[in-house]
Each structure stands twice: as structure tokens, then as C-alpha cells.
Backbone as XML, in Angstrom:
<?xml version="1.0"?>
<chain id="A" units="angstrom">
  <residue number="1" name="GLN">
    <atom name="N" x="0.423" y="37.539" z="-4.964"/>
    <atom name="CA" x="-0.154" y="37.469" z="-6.592"/>
    <atom name="C" x="1.002" y="35.918" z="-6.533"/>
  </residue>
  <residue number="2" name="VAL">
    <atom name="N" x="0.351" y="35.151" z="-7.385"/>
    <atom name="CA" x="1.385" y="33.757" z="-7.992"/>
    <atom name="C" x="1.127" y="33.608" z="-9.051"/>
  </residue>
  <residue number="3" name="GLN">
    <atom name="N" x="2.098" y="33.587" z="-9.804"/>
    <atom name="CA" x="2.186" y="33.362" z="-11.451"/>
    <atom name="C" x="2.391" y="31.764" z="-11.865"/>
  </residue>
  <residue number="4" name="LEU">
    <atom name="N" x="1.290" y="31.140" z="-12.238"/>
    <atom name="CA" x="1.163" y="29.694" z="-12.826"/>
    <atom name="C" x="1.870" y="29.374" z="-14.078"/>
  </residue>
  <residue number="5" name="VAL">
    <atom name="N" x="2.863" y="28.746" z="-14.641"/>
    <atom name="CA" x="3.270" y="28.623" z="-15.945"/>
    <atom name="C" x="3.011" y="26.949" z="-15.978"/>
  </residue>
  <residue number="6" name="GLU">
    <atom name="N" x="2.185" y="26.983" z="-16.919"/>
    <atom name="CA" x="2.230" y="25.178" z="-17.515"/>
    <atom name="C" x="3.051" y="24.603" z="-18.541"/>
  </residue>
  <residue number="7" name="SER">
    <atom name="N" x="3.366" y="23.749" z="-18.591"/>
    <atom name="CA" x="4.043" y="23.317" z="-20.049"/>
    <atom name="C" x="3.830" y="21.537" z="-19.921"/>
  </residue>
  <residue number="8" name="GLY">
    <atom name="N" x="4.386" y="21.190" z="-21.117"/>
    <atom name="CA" x="4.365" y="19.829" z="-21.268"/>
    <atom name="C" x="3.296" y="19.061" z="-22.253"/>
  </residue>
  <residue number="9" name="GLY">
    <atom name="N" x="2.378" y="20.104" z="-22.485"/>
    <atom name="CA" x="1.025" y="19.482" z="-23.290"/>
    <atom name="C" x="1.615" y="19.342" z="-24.455"/>
  </residue>
  <residue number="10" name="GLY">
    <atom name="N" x="0.571" y="18.482" z="-25.668"/>
    <atom name="CA" x="0.878" y="18.171" z="-27.081"/>
    <atom name="C" x="0.109" y="17.160" z="-27.673"/>
  </residue>
  <residue number="11" name="LEU">
    <atom name="N" x="0.526" y="16.587" z="-28.680"/>
    <atom name="CA" x="-0.364" y="15.525" z="-29.324"/>
    <atom name="C" x="0.553" y="14.033" z="-28.689"/>
  </residue>
  <residue number="12" name="VAL">
    <atom name="N" x="-0.814" y="13.113" z="-28.388"/>
    <atom name="CA" x="-0.186" y="11.964" z="-28.036"/>
    <atom name="C" x="-1.013" y="10.711" z="-28.585"/>
  </residue>
  <residue number="13" name="GLN">
    <atom name="N" x="-0.681" y="9.927" z="-28.885"/>
    <atom name="CA" x="-1.646" y="8.586" z="-29.664"/>
    <atom name="C" x="-2.393" y="7.973" z="-28.225"/>
  </residue>
  <residue number="14" name="PRO">
    <atom name="N" x="-3.317" y="7.606" z="-28.470"/>
    <atom name="CA" x="-4.138" y="6.663" z="-27.518"/>
    <atom name="C" x="-3.335" y="5.539" z="-26.774"/>
  </residue>
  <residue number="15" name="GLY">
    <atom name="N" x="-3.160" y="5.430" z="-25.269"/>
    <atom name="CA" x="-2.283" y="4.601" z="-24.632"/>
    <atom name="C" x="-0.813" y="5.148" z="-24.383"/>
  </residue>
  <residue number="16" name="GLY">
    <atom name="N" x="-0.618" y="6.337" z="-25.010"/>
    <atom name="CA" x="0.346" y="6.988" z="-24.432"/>
    <atom name="C" x="0.732" y="7.734" z="-23.222"/>
  </residue>
  <residue number="17" name="SER">
    <atom name="N" x="1.664" y="8.530" z="-23.013"/>
    <atom name="CA" x="1.821" y="9.225" z="-21.977"/>
    <atom name="C" x="2.263" y="10.689" z="-22.266"/>
  </residue>
  <residue number="18" name="LEU">
    <atom name="N" x="1.870" y="11.471" z="-21.082"/>
    <atom name="CA" x="2.402" y="12.661" z="-21.231"/>
    <atom name="C" x="2.757" y="13.058" z="-19.606"/>
  </residue>
  <residue number="19" name="THR">
    <atom name="N" x="3.659" y="14.238" z="-19.201"/>
    <atom name="CA" x="3.611" y="14.772" z="-17.911"/>
    <atom name="C" x="3.618" y="16.413" z="-18.039"/>
  </residue>
  <residue number="20" name="LEU">
    <atom name="N" x="2.683" y="16.896" z="-17.399"/>
    <atom name="CA" x="2.436" y="18.195" z="-17.432"/>
    <atom name="C" x="2.988" y="18.870" z="-16.115"/>
  </residue>
  <residue number="21" name="SER">
    <atom name="N" x="4.196" y="19.898" z="-16.617"/>
    <atom name="CA" x="4.176" y="20.759" z="-15.558"/>
    <atom name="C" x="3.524" y="22.120" z="-15.157"/>
  </residue>
  <residue number="22" name="CYS">
    <atom name="N" x="3.901" y="22.380" z="-13.951"/>
    <atom name="CA" x="3.456" y="23.731" z="-13.447"/>
    <atom name="C" x="4.103" y="24.524" z="-12.859"/>
  </residue>
  <residue number="23" name="ALA">
    <atom name="N" x="4.832" y="25.541" z="-13.192"/>
    <atom name="CA" x="6.018" y="26.276" z="-12.337"/>
    <atom name="C" x="5.075" y="27.582" z="-11.997"/>
  </residue>
  <residue number="24" name="ALA">
    <atom name="N" x="5.494" y="27.751" z="-10.397"/>
    <atom name="CA" x="5.000" y="28.881" z="-9.902"/>
    <atom name="C" x="6.225" y="29.857" z="-9.459"/>
  </residue>
  <residue number="25" name="SER">
    <atom name="N" x="5.419" y="30.961" z="-9.270"/>
    <atom name="CA" x="6.475" y="32.053" z="-9.154"/>
    <atom name="C" x="6.826" y="32.261" z="-7.686"/>
  </residue>
  <residue number="26" name="ARG">
    <atom name="N" x="6.305" y="31.826" z="-6.804"/>
    <atom name="CA" x="6.408" y="31.628" z="-5.646"/>
    <atom name="C" x="6.197" y="30.261" z="-4.558"/>
  </residue>
  <residue number="27" name="ASN">
    <atom name="N" x="6.610" y="30.075" z="-3.554"/>
    <atom name="CA" x="6.672" y="29.304" z="-2.831"/>
    <atom name="C" x="5.471" y="28.505" z="-2.631"/>
  </residue>
  <residue number="28" name="ILE">
    <atom name="N" x="5.129" y="27.273" z="-3.202"/>
    <atom name="CA" x="3.952" y="26.558" z="-3.287"/>
    <atom name="C" x="3.442" y="26.294" z="-1.888"/>
  </residue>
  <residue number="29" name="ALA">
    <atom name="N" x="4.631" y="26.249" z="-1.016"/>
    <atom name="CA" x="3.869" y="25.599" z="0.161"/>
    <atom name="C" x="3.297" y="26.569" z="1.177"/>
  </residue>
  <residue number="30" name="SER">
    <atom name="N" x="2.988" y="27.964" z="0.538"/>
    <atom name="CA" x="2.233" y="28.969" z="1.232"/>
    <atom name="C" x="0.862" y="28.391" z="0.804"/>
  </residue>
  <residue number="31" name="LEU">
    <atom name="N" x="0.375" y="28.147" z="-0.319"/>
    <atom name="CA" x="-0.862" y="27.739" z="-0.860"/>
    <atom name="C" x="-1.337" y="26.565" z="-0.035"/>
  </residue>
  <residue number="32" name="ASN">
    <atom name="N" x="-2.574" y="26.554" z="0.130"/>
    <atom name="CA" x="-3.432" y="25.583" z="0.472"/>
    <atom name="C" x="-3.363" y="24.161" z="-0.134"/>
  </residue>
  <residue number="33" name="ALA">
    <atom name="N" x="-3.283" y="24.488" z="-1.319"/>
    <atom name="CA" x="-3.448" y="23.291" z="-2.174"/>
    <atom name="C" x="-2.855" y="23.262" z="-3.704"/>
  </residue>
  <residue number="34" name="MET">
    <atom name="N" x="-2.803" y="22.425" z="-4.555"/>
    <atom name="CA" x="-2.723" y="22.812" z="-6.008"/>
    <atom name="C" x="-3.257" y="21.552" z="-6.527"/>
  </residue>
  <residue number="35" name="ALA">
    <atom name="N" x="-3.700" y="21.837" z="-7.842"/>
    <atom name="CA" x="-4.561" y="20.862" z="-8.638"/>
    <atom name="C" x="-4.378" y="21.280" z="-10.194"/>
  </residue>
  <residue number="36" name="TRP">
    <atom name="N" x="-4.961" y="20.211" z="-10.968"/>
    <atom name="CA" x="-5.211" y="20.312" z="-12.296"/>
    <atom name="C" x="-6.423" y="20.232" z="-12.259"/>
  </residue>
  <residue number="37" name="TYR">
    <atom name="N" x="-6.931" y="20.881" z="-13.498"/>
    <atom name="CA" x="-8.071" y="21.225" z="-13.730"/>
    <atom name="C" x="-8.419" y="20.959" z="-15.743"/>
  </residue>
  <residue number="38" name="ARG">
    <atom name="N" x="-9.142" y="20.609" z="-16.269"/>
    <atom name="CA" x="-9.188" y="20.600" z="-17.387"/>
    <atom name="C" x="-10.712" y="20.940" z="-18.205"/>
  </residue>
  <residue number="39" name="GLN">
    <atom name="N" x="-10.781" y="21.406" z="-19.058"/>
    <atom name="CA" x="-11.839" y="22.040" z="-19.797"/>
    <atom name="C" x="-12.050" y="21.699" z="-21.605"/>
  </residue>
  <residue number="40" name="VAL">
    <atom name="N" x="-12.776" y="21.191" z="-22.071"/>
    <atom name="CA" x="-13.099" y="20.777" z="-23.303"/>
    <atom name="C" x="-14.322" y="21.929" z="-23.741"/>
  </residue>
  <residue number="41" name="PRO">
    <atom name="N" x="-14.340" y="22.218" z="-25.270"/>
    <atom name="CA" x="-14.842" y="23.580" z="-25.483"/>
    <atom name="C" x="-16.531" y="23.195" z="-25.111"/>
  </residue>
  <residue number="42" name="GLY">
    <atom name="N" x="-16.990" y="24.010" z="-24.962"/>
    <atom name="CA" x="-18.532" y="24.333" z="-24.401"/>
    <atom name="C" x="-18.505" y="23.958" z="-23.340"/>
  </residue>
  <residue number="43" name="LYS">
    <atom name="N" x="-17.539" y="23.139" z="-22.111"/>
    <atom name="CA" x="-17.819" y="22.858" z="-21.153"/>
    <atom name="C" x="-17.230" y="23.433" z="-19.980"/>
  </residue>
  <residue number="44" name="GLY">
    <atom name="N" x="-17.375" y="23.208" z="-18.676"/>
    <atom name="CA" x="-16.992" y="24.051" z="-17.910"/>
    <atom name="C" x="-15.802" y="23.430" z="-17.332"/>
  </residue>
  <residue number="45" name="ARG">
    <atom name="N" x="-14.604" y="24.053" z="-16.189"/>
    <atom name="CA" x="-13.575" y="23.552" z="-15.911"/>
    <atom name="C" x="-13.546" y="22.427" z="-15.192"/>
  </residue>
  <residue number="46" name="ASP">
    <atom name="N" x="-13.358" y="21.384" z="-14.935"/>
    <atom name="CA" x="-13.313" y="20.411" z="-14.065"/>
    <atom name="C" x="-12.234" y="19.879" z="-13.428"/>
  </residue>
  <residue number="47" name="LEU">
    <atom name="N" x="-12.138" y="19.484" z="-12.498"/>
    <atom name="CA" x="-11.623" y="18.844" z="-11.475"/>
    <atom name="C" x="-10.355" y="17.430" z="-11.898"/>
  </residue>
  <residue number="48" name="VAL">
    <atom name="N" x="-9.463" y="17.477" z="-12.396"/>
    <atom name="CA" x="-8.676" y="16.348" z="-12.302"/>
    <atom name="C" x="-7.999" y="15.447" z="-11.393"/>
  </residue>
  <residue number="49" name="ALA">
    <atom name="N" x="-7.125" y="16.657" z="-10.595"/>
    <atom name="CA" x="-6.672" y="15.961" z="-9.404"/>
    <atom name="C" x="-5.794" y="16.953" z="-8.421"/>
  </residue>
  <residue number="50" name="SER">
    <atom name="N" x="-5.684" y="16.925" z="-7.443"/>
    <atom name="CA" x="-5.220" y="18.097" z="-6.487"/>
    <atom name="C" x="-4.420" y="17.143" z="-5.429"/>
  </residue>
  <residue number="51" name="ILE">
    <atom name="N" x="-3.512" y="18.434" z="-4.627"/>
    <atom name="CA" x="-2.633" y="17.612" z="-3.758"/>
    <atom name="C" x="-2.496" y="18.536" z="-2.574"/>
  </residue>
  <residue number="52" name="THR">
    <atom name="N" x="-2.893" y="18.309" z="-1.728"/>
    <atom name="CA" x="-2.377" y="19.198" z="-0.540"/>
    <atom name="C" x="-1.146" y="19.545" z="-0.137"/>
  </residue>
  <residue number="53" name="GLY">
    <atom name="N" x="-0.588" y="20.550" z="1.231"/>
    <atom name="CA" x="0.522" y="20.572" z="1.439"/>
    <atom name="C" x="1.122" y="19.355" z="2.089"/>
  </residue>
  <residue number="54" name="ASP">
    <atom name="N" x="0.431" y="18.443" z="2.395"/>
    <atom name="CA" x="0.944" y="17.478" z="3.105"/>
    <atom name="C" x="0.826" y="16.023" z="2.579"/>
  </residue>
  <residue number="55" name="GLY">
    <atom name="N" x="0.875" y="16.210" z="1.194"/>
    <atom name="CA" x="0.536" y="15.340" z="-0.057"/>
    <atom name="C" x="-0.971" y="14.432" z="0.214"/>
  </residue>
  <residue number="56" name="SER">
    <atom name="N" x="-1.645" y="14.827" z="0.673"/>
    <atom name="CA" x="-3.189" y="14.300" z="0.300"/>
    <atom name="C" x="-3.606" y="14.482" z="-0.730"/>
  </residue>
  <residue number="57" name="THR">
    <atom name="N" x="-3.870" y="13.410" z="-1.974"/>
    <atom name="CA" x="-4.490" y="13.609" z="-3.320"/>
    <atom name="C" x="-5.953" y="13.275" z="-3.297"/>
  </residue>
  <residue number="58" name="ILE">
    <atom name="N" x="-6.312" y="14.086" z="-4.433"/>
    <atom name="CA" x="-7.950" y="13.876" z="-4.758"/>
    <atom name="C" x="-7.805" y="13.270" z="-6.377"/>
  </residue>
  <residue number="59" name="TYR">
    <atom name="N" x="-8.548" y="12.387" z="-6.793"/>
    <atom name="CA" x="-8.610" y="12.277" z="-8.584"/>
    <atom name="C" x="-9.935" y="11.983" z="-8.760"/>
  </residue>
  <residue number="60" name="GLU">
    <atom name="N" x="-9.985" y="12.445" z="-9.744"/>
    <atom name="CA" x="-11.490" y="12.537" z="-10.764"/>
    <atom name="C" x="-11.498" y="11.098" z="-10.995"/>
  </residue>
  <residue number="61" name="ASP">
    <atom name="N" x="-12.866" y="10.438" z="-10.717"/>
    <atom name="CA" x="-12.663" y="9.056" z="-11.077"/>
    <atom name="C" x="-12.408" y="8.595" z="-12.363"/>
  </residue>
  <residue number="62" name="SER">
    <atom name="N" x="-12.450" y="9.458" z="-13.575"/>
    <atom name="CA" x="-12.135" y="8.680" z="-14.644"/>
    <atom name="C" x="-10.671" y="8.470" z="-14.715"/>
  </residue>
  <residue number="63" name="VAL">
    <atom name="N" x="-9.579" y="9.340" z="-13.994"/>
    <atom name="CA" x="-8.499" y="9.195" z="-14.159"/>
    <atom name="C" x="-7.589" y="8.309" z="-13.403"/>
  </residue>
  <residue number="64" name="LYS">
    <atom name="N" x="-8.376" y="7.954" z="-11.796"/>
    <atom name="CA" x="-8.034" y="7.109" z="-11.247"/>
    <atom name="C" x="-7.235" y="5.837" z="-11.826"/>
  </residue>
  <residue number="65" name="GLY">
    <atom name="N" x="-5.923" y="5.822" z="-11.209"/>
    <atom name="CA" x="-4.989" y="4.355" z="-11.794"/>
    <atom name="C" x="-4.569" y="4.879" z="-12.838"/>
  </residue>
  <residue number="66" name="ARG">
    <atom name="N" x="-4.316" y="5.975" z="-13.661"/>
    <atom name="CA" x="-4.105" y="6.592" z="-14.741"/>
    <atom name="C" x="-2.827" y="7.659" z="-14.300"/>
  </residue>
  <residue number="67" name="PHE">
    <atom name="N" x="-3.631" y="8.579" z="-13.950"/>
    <atom name="CA" x="-2.959" y="9.618" z="-13.155"/>
    <atom name="C" x="-2.290" y="9.858" z="-12.073"/>
  </residue>
  <residue number="68" name="THR">
    <atom name="N" x="-1.185" y="10.819" z="-12.458"/>
    <atom name="CA" x="-0.752" y="10.897" z="-10.676"/>
    <atom name="C" x="-0.105" y="12.261" z="-10.537"/>
  </residue>
  <residue number="69" name="ILE">
    <atom name="N" x="-0.856" y="12.945" z="-9.514"/>
    <atom name="CA" x="-0.309" y="14.457" z="-9.174"/>
    <atom name="C" x="0.583" y="14.459" z="-8.212"/>
  </residue>
  <residue number="70" name="SER">
    <atom name="N" x="1.729" y="14.678" z="-8.381"/>
    <atom name="CA" x="2.972" y="15.711" z="-7.389"/>
    <atom name="C" x="3.348" y="17.085" z="-7.177"/>
  </residue>
  <residue number="71" name="ARG">
    <atom name="N" x="4.087" y="16.920" z="-6.293"/>
    <atom name="CA" x="4.560" y="18.177" z="-6.174"/>
    <atom name="C" x="5.935" y="18.279" z="-5.738"/>
  </residue>
  <residue number="72" name="ASP">
    <atom name="N" x="7.052" y="19.424" z="-5.882"/>
    <atom name="CA" x="8.003" y="19.599" z="-5.414"/>
    <atom name="C" x="8.303" y="21.023" z="-5.021"/>
  </residue>
  <residue number="73" name="ASN">
    <atom name="N" x="8.118" y="21.172" z="-3.684"/>
    <atom name="CA" x="8.355" y="22.304" z="-3.126"/>
    <atom name="C" x="9.511" y="23.060" z="-3.414"/>
  </residue>
  <residue number="74" name="ALA">
    <atom name="N" x="10.755" y="22.520" z="-3.306"/>
    <atom name="CA" x="11.871" y="23.009" z="-3.562"/>
    <atom name="C" x="11.867" y="23.548" z="-5.191"/>
  </residue>
  <residue number="75" name="LYS">
    <atom name="N" x="11.302" y="23.303" z="-6.122"/>
    <atom name="CA" x="11.317" y="23.610" z="-7.012"/>
    <atom name="C" x="10.213" y="24.947" z="-7.430"/>
  </residue>
  <residue number="76" name="ASN">
    <atom name="N" x="9.290" y="24.435" z="-6.602"/>
    <atom name="CA" x="8.173" y="25.137" z="-6.528"/>
    <atom name="C" x="7.373" y="24.683" z="-7.933"/>
  </residue>
  <residue number="77" name="THR">
    <atom name="N" x="7.163" y="23.503" z="-7.960"/>
    <atom name="CA" x="6.575" y="23.049" z="-9.141"/>
    <atom name="C" x="5.709" y="21.462" z="-8.846"/>
  </residue>
  <residue number="78" name="VAL">
    <atom name="N" x="4.578" y="21.721" z="-9.671"/>
    <atom name="CA" x="3.544" y="20.605" z="-9.774"/>
    <atom name="C" x="3.364" y="19.795" z="-10.744"/>
  </residue>
  <residue number="79" name="TYR">
    <atom name="N" x="3.105" y="18.612" z="-10.821"/>
    <atom name="CA" x="3.527" y="17.421" z="-11.974"/>
    <atom name="C" x="1.860" y="17.000" z="-12.149"/>
  </residue>
  <residue number="80" name="LEU">
    <atom name="N" x="1.513" y="16.487" z="-13.618"/>
    <atom name="CA" x="0.719" y="15.431" z="-13.402"/>
    <atom name="C" x="1.187" y="14.777" z="-14.334"/>
  </residue>
  <residue number="81" name="GLN">
    <atom name="N" x="1.525" y="13.570" z="-14.185"/>
    <atom name="CA" x="1.787" y="12.107" z="-14.846"/>
    <atom name="C" x="0.560" y="11.435" z="-15.344"/>
  </residue>
  <residue number="82" name="MET">
    <atom name="N" x="0.602" y="11.413" z="-16.522"/>
    <atom name="CA" x="-0.546" y="11.010" z="-17.148"/>
    <atom name="C" x="-0.048" y="9.789" z="-18.286"/>
  </residue>
  <residue number="83" name="ASN">
    <atom name="N" x="-0.862" y="8.671" z="-18.126"/>
    <atom name="CA" x="-0.547" y="7.277" z="-18.842"/>
    <atom name="C" x="-1.824" y="7.121" z="-19.058"/>
  </residue>
  <residue number="84" name="SER">
    <atom name="N" x="-1.408" y="5.783" z="-19.860"/>
    <atom name="CA" x="-2.936" y="5.034" z="-20.431"/>
    <atom name="C" x="-3.885" y="6.133" z="-21.217"/>
  </residue>
  <residue number="85" name="LEU">
    <atom name="N" x="-3.236" y="7.266" z="-21.907"/>
    <atom name="CA" x="-4.382" y="8.391" z="-22.103"/>
    <atom name="C" x="-5.397" y="8.016" z="-23.186"/>
  </residue>
  <residue number="86" name="LYS">
    <atom name="N" x="-6.379" y="8.587" z="-23.098"/>
    <atom name="CA" x="-7.533" y="8.073" z="-24.043"/>
    <atom name="C" x="-8.163" y="9.479" z="-24.893"/>
  </residue>
  <residue number="87" name="PRO">
    <atom name="N" x="-8.561" y="9.216" z="-26.032"/>
    <atom name="CA" x="-9.296" y="10.411" z="-26.543"/>
    <atom name="C" x="-10.155" y="11.203" z="-25.700"/>
  </residue>
  <residue number="88" name="GLU">
    <atom name="N" x="-11.071" y="11.082" z="-24.675"/>
    <atom name="CA" x="-11.736" y="11.689" z="-24.193"/>
    <atom name="C" x="-10.831" y="12.523" z="-22.951"/>
  </residue>
  <residue number="89" name="ASP">
    <atom name="N" x="-9.368" y="12.049" z="-22.907"/>
    <atom name="CA" x="-8.704" y="13.078" z="-22.160"/>
    <atom name="C" x="-8.267" y="14.084" z="-22.533"/>
  </residue>
  <residue number="90" name="THR">
    <atom name="N" x="-8.558" y="14.332" z="-23.820"/>
    <atom name="CA" x="-8.439" y="15.708" z="-24.774"/>
    <atom name="C" x="-9.051" y="17.193" z="-24.167"/>
  </residue>
  <residue number="91" name="ALA">
    <atom name="N" x="-8.169" y="18.143" z="-23.958"/>
    <atom name="CA" x="-8.865" y="19.163" z="-23.345"/>
    <atom name="C" x="-7.374" y="19.929" z="-23.208"/>
  </residue>
  <residue number="92" name="VAL">
    <atom name="N" x="-7.672" y="21.281" z="-22.465"/>
    <atom name="CA" x="-7.169" y="21.776" z="-22.024"/>
    <atom name="C" x="-6.743" y="22.105" z="-20.507"/>
  </residue>
  <residue number="93" name="TYR">
    <atom name="N" x="-5.402" y="21.873" z="-20.204"/>
    <atom name="CA" x="-5.238" y="21.561" z="-18.925"/>
    <atom name="C" x="-4.888" y="22.827" z="-17.697"/>
  </residue>
  <residue number="94" name="TYR">
    <atom name="N" x="-5.407" y="22.974" z="-17.010"/>
    <atom name="CA" x="-4.826" y="24.265" z="-16.117"/>
    <atom name="C" x="-4.352" y="23.991" z="-14.618"/>
  </residue>
  <residue number="95" name="CYS">
    <atom name="N" x="-3.618" y="24.846" z="-14.464"/>
    <atom name="CA" x="-2.944" y="24.518" z="-13.101"/>
    <atom name="C" x="-3.643" y="25.341" z="-12.061"/>
  </residue>
  <residue number="96" name="ASN">
    <atom name="N" x="-4.215" y="24.975" z="-11.259"/>
    <atom name="CA" x="-4.450" y="25.935" z="-10.179"/>
    <atom name="C" x="-3.593" y="25.653" z="-8.622"/>
  </residue>
  <residue number="97" name="GLY">
    <atom name="N" x="-3.378" y="26.730" z="-7.981"/>
    <atom name="CA" x="-3.381" y="27.172" z="-6.424"/>
    <atom name="C" x="-4.200" y="27.926" z="-5.697"/>
  </residue>
  <residue number="98" name="TYR">
    <atom name="N" x="-4.702" y="27.341" z="-4.285"/>
    <atom name="CA" x="-5.277" y="28.706" z="-3.817"/>
    <atom name="C" x="-5.079" y="28.632" z="-2.477"/>
  </residue>
  <residue number="99" name="TYR">
    <atom name="N" x="-5.230" y="29.824" z="-2.154"/>
    <atom name="CA" x="-5.009" y="30.392" z="-0.568"/>
    <atom name="C" x="-6.370" y="30.682" z="0.059"/>
  </residue>
  <residue number="100" name="LYS">
    <atom name="N" x="-6.475" y="29.912" z="1.248"/>
    <atom name="CA" x="-7.597" y="30.578" z="1.944"/>
    <atom name="C" x="-7.093" y="30.652" z="3.509"/>
  </residue>
  <residue number="101" name="GLY">
    <atom name="N" x="-7.175" y="31.695" z="4.112"/>
    <atom name="CA" x="-6.730" y="32.298" z="5.525"/>
    <atom name="C" x="-8.179" y="32.384" z="6.053"/>
  </residue>
  <residue number="102" name="TRP">
    <atom name="N" x="-7.807" y="33.627" z="6.638"/>
    <atom name="CA" x="-9.224" y="34.286" z="7.402"/>
    <atom name="C" x="-10.263" y="34.640" z="6.811"/>
  </residue>
  <residue number="103" name="GLY">
    <atom name="N" x="-10.025" y="35.036" z="5.370"/>
    <atom name="CA" x="-10.614" y="35.847" z="4.294"/>
    <atom name="C" x="-10.862" y="34.771" z="3.214"/>
  </residue>
  <residue number="104" name="PRO">
    <atom name="N" x="-11.607" y="35.666" z="2.125"/>
    <atom name="CA" x="-12.226" y="34.650" z="1.268"/>
    <atom name="C" x="-11.056" y="33.850" z="0.419"/>
  </residue>
  <residue number="105" name="ARG">
    <atom name="N" x="-11.177" y="32.974" z="-0.154"/>
    <atom name="CA" x="-10.470" y="32.038" z="-0.985"/>
    <atom name="C" x="-9.813" y="32.605" z="-2.134"/>
  </residue>
  <residue number="106" name="THR">
    <atom name="N" x="-8.606" y="32.735" z="-2.466"/>
    <atom name="CA" x="-8.255" y="33.302" z="-3.520"/>
    <atom name="C" x="-7.403" y="32.062" z="-4.415"/>
  </residue>
  <residue number="107" name="ASP">
    <atom name="N" x="-7.944" y="32.360" z="-5.743"/>
    <atom name="CA" x="-7.325" y="31.283" z="-6.550"/>
    <atom name="C" x="-6.463" y="31.609" z="-7.595"/>
  </residue>
  <residue number="108" name="TYR">
    <atom name="N" x="-5.639" y="30.955" z="-8.030"/>
    <atom name="CA" x="-4.422" y="31.436" z="-9.005"/>
    <atom name="C" x="-4.191" y="30.390" z="-9.880"/>
  </residue>
  <residue number="109" name="TRP">
    <atom name="N" x="-4.452" y="31.120" z="-11.132"/>
    <atom name="CA" x="-4.436" y="29.907" z="-12.506"/>
    <atom name="C" x="-3.413" y="30.096" z="-13.442"/>
  </residue>
  <residue number="110" name="GLY">
    <atom name="N" x="-2.923" y="29.274" z="-14.210"/>
    <atom name="CA" x="-2.187" y="29.499" z="-15.389"/>
    <atom name="C" x="-2.972" y="29.629" z="-16.429"/>
  </residue>
  <residue number="111" name="GLN">
    <atom name="N" x="-2.657" y="29.535" z="-17.817"/>
    <atom name="CA" x="-3.143" y="29.872" z="-19.327"/>
    <atom name="C" x="-3.494" y="28.784" z="-19.709"/>
  </residue>
  <residue number="112" name="GLY">
    <atom name="N" x="-3.332" y="27.609" z="-19.112"/>
    <atom name="CA" x="-3.238" y="26.171" z="-20.007"/>
    <atom name="C" x="-2.475" y="25.787" z="-21.047"/>
  </residue>
  <residue number="113" name="THR">
    <atom name="N" x="-2.320" y="24.337" z="-21.076"/>
    <atom name="CA" x="-1.604" y="23.686" z="-21.938"/>
    <atom name="C" x="-2.968" y="22.655" z="-22.442"/>
  </residue>
  <residue number="114" name="LEU">
    <atom name="N" x="-2.354" y="22.465" z="-24.083"/>
    <atom name="CA" x="-3.312" y="21.828" z="-24.567"/>
    <atom name="C" x="-2.766" y="20.201" z="-24.838"/>
  </residue>
  <residue number="115" name="VAL">
    <atom name="N" x="-3.536" y="18.865" z="-24.537"/>
    <atom name="CA" x="-3.509" y="17.981" z="-24.430"/>
    <atom name="C" x="-4.565" y="17.294" z="-25.587"/>
  </residue>
  <residue number="116" name="THR">
    <atom name="N" x="-3.918" y="17.056" z="-26.610"/>
    <atom name="CA" x="-4.506" y="15.980" z="-27.481"/>
    <atom name="C" x="-4.452" y="14.590" z="-27.761"/>
  </residue>
  <residue number="117" name="VAL">
    <atom name="N" x="-5.030" y="14.017" z="-27.529"/>
    <atom name="CA" x="-4.942" y="12.286" z="-27.703"/>
    <atom name="C" x="-6.030" y="11.943" z="-28.942"/>
  </residue>
  <residue number="118" name="SER">
    <atom name="N" x="-5.153" y="11.488" z="-29.931"/>
    <atom name="CA" x="-5.479" y="11.233" z="-31.093"/>
    <atom name="C" x="-4.688" y="10.037" z="-31.949"/>
  </residue>
  <residue number="119" name="LYS">
    <atom name="N" x="-5.047" y="9.701" z="-32.857"/>
    <atom name="CA" x="-4.175" y="8.682" z="-33.817"/>
    <atom name="C" x="-3.671" y="9.757" z="-35.100"/>
  </residue>
</chain>
């Protein structure tokens, strides 16, 4: 089991910045990848960014050039630096980590942190 705890959400004005953190209860290097998802009321949870153990990253198109995902294996923490925030970035952001060996994939989720972009 892996517990994930997000922090860093809050209210920010359009054009502002926030950094989300996700602290894991154990070594994240043992997981295949870490990611950030977001969800707005009435919609599904969408991938925002992911990072593998070797540092390869993927970003959702609308956040490319504005958001940066990174990881610190020594601290078992993943970050999401969000710049040039827009009102449409408002959502609950969830940290995710998954492991897939020979068996089925196992996903771990944090409790979510709310990001509100508004004047």
C-alpha cells in the first residue's frame, strides 16, 4: 500500500502560480509512474501530467508550456508547478501513482486538493 497526500492547493488569480506537492508513504521509485489528474464537478478525472521513473513526462495539451511535473525520489515527493493559471484550470487535483508488474495494474490515489483560479 502507498498513501499519497497532496498539498498546495488554494485560491489564485488568473495568471498566477501554484505548486502542488504529493508526499508518498514509501519509495516512489518502486512505482512505474506518478501523475497528476484533475476533476471538475460532473466530469471524469482527466490526466494532467505524468512522469516515469526515468523522468519521461507527458502533458495534457492545454497545460503544455504552463505546467511542469517533477519528482524527488529522495523525498518520495512529486510536484506540479503551475504557471499562467487560467479559470479553466479550476478543479480538484489528485495525485496518482501506479504499479504494474506481472499482475494487474494497481493505482494509488491521494485525497485531492482544490485549486481555484478566480478574480
